N, C-alpha and C positions, 0 to 999 in steps of 0.2 A: 583703201585695204595695206596698198602699197610704200602711201606715207605714215602709217602706225607702223610695218612691220622696220622702218627705215628708224624711226624713232625709239623704236626698243632694241634696235642695234645699235643707237647711237650713246642712247642710255645704257645698255648691257659696256661700252667700253670704256664709257667714263667711272663707271662703279664698280668692274669689273674687280681690278687691283681691292679695293678697299673690304670689298665684302668675302674676297678669298681670303685678306689676313684676315676677319673676323669671324671667318669659317674655321680657318687653320689655330687661330685662339684659343673658341673655342672647346674642339676637341684636343687640343694638348691641357685644358683647364677638366675637362671629362675626363681624360684619363689620369689624371692626377688625383682626381675626387675615388676615381671608382681604384686605385693603386690604397691608397688609405682606409675607405671605406671595407675594400672586397679581402682583406687580409683578413685568417682568422687568429692573427694573438693581436691584441690591445698592445700599445706605445708600451705599457707596464712591466707587461709579459716579457718584452725584449731586455730590461734593467732588472733581471734576476737576478742578486748576485749571487749564485752558486747555484748547480744545481742540487738535490735530492734525491736519496737511494731509492730507486721505485721503478716502475714502470712510464713512459709515453715522454711529451715534451717539457724540459726542464727538468729529465729525472735519467739517470743513469743505475745500472746492476754493477756493486761491487762485482769482486771477481774474486770468488771464495770455491777453495779446490779442497776436500779431506785429503790431507796426506798419511796420516794412519789414525788407529781410533780412537776419536772425543777431539781431534787435533785438525783445527782449519785454517788452510793460509789463506789471510783476506786483505785484501787491497782494494783501497779507494783511490782511483783518478787522481792527476794533480789539477783540475777541472773544476773536484768540487770544495774548495777551500780556496784561499785568495796568497796563501806561501807561505803564509807567517804559522809560526808552532802552535797559538790558538788557534787558526783558522781550524790546522791539521787535526785539533786532538776533536775540536768541535762534528767536524768528518766521522774520522774514527768512532767518536760516540753514537750518531746518530746509524754509521753501518752496523756496527755492532747489533744495536740497536735492530735494523733491520732483517740480521742475519740469524738475530733469537726468532722475528717472525716467519722467516722463510726459508725455513733450513733445508725446503726441496728443490730449493736452487744451487746447492752445495755441490757441485763435480767430483763425480766419485764417491758419493754421498753413503753407500752401502759400506764403505768404510765403516761410517759413524757409529755406535752405537743409541744417540741418543739420547741419550741419560740430561739431564735440569743444564748442565754446563758444557764447555766446554774450555777447551784451550787451543791460544794463537800460534801455530807456527812464524817462529820471531825470523825465518829464512825462506830467501830474501829479503835484506830490507827495504828493493827498491828493483824496479825493470822496468825496463821501457819497451811495448810493444812495436808490433810491427809497422801501423799508422803511429810511431813517431810520442803516442800519449804515456806520460811518465805513470806509473804506480807503486804507490806506496803502501808498506804492509800496516796494516791495522794492530800487530802485535807492538809496537814502537809505542816505548811508554817513556822516554825523556826527550829535549833537546836536546843533545848533541847525539843521538843516535838520529834524529828527525835530519839534522845539519847533516851528518853520515849517509845517510840517504839520496837527500837533493843532486850529494853529489855524484852517488853511484850511477843514481838515474843519467845525469848526464854524461857521463860514458858510453 
């Protein structure tokens, strides 16, 4: 019996370091697999081009505020488009479409008559919020005004 304990101890000393390396390697592999398979979003989700208006992951809520009767100041965040004029136009159109179906999201909406249409308040053309996000006015209709809004948002 004593010989068996000595043999076991000897084998443990000889193979111990190798076995611990294998155990550590397996733990790292298990952690990597758990990290990859355990995330709620797929790899494709992380490569979405731009967020869309709405609620939930990969979405944003446009800033809409009633300024007077049937006039709404509607702003789109810079993250909703790629920085180009065409990208802004697409984001603007989506935000306006979103507002038409989510009129209850308008801050101060009691000022509105809720007719079939509304006008967009053109001022200010852009602003930067306390979180550092630049917001662009959806009333911008031409590229020179958009470029001016980009300058204002940086200031």
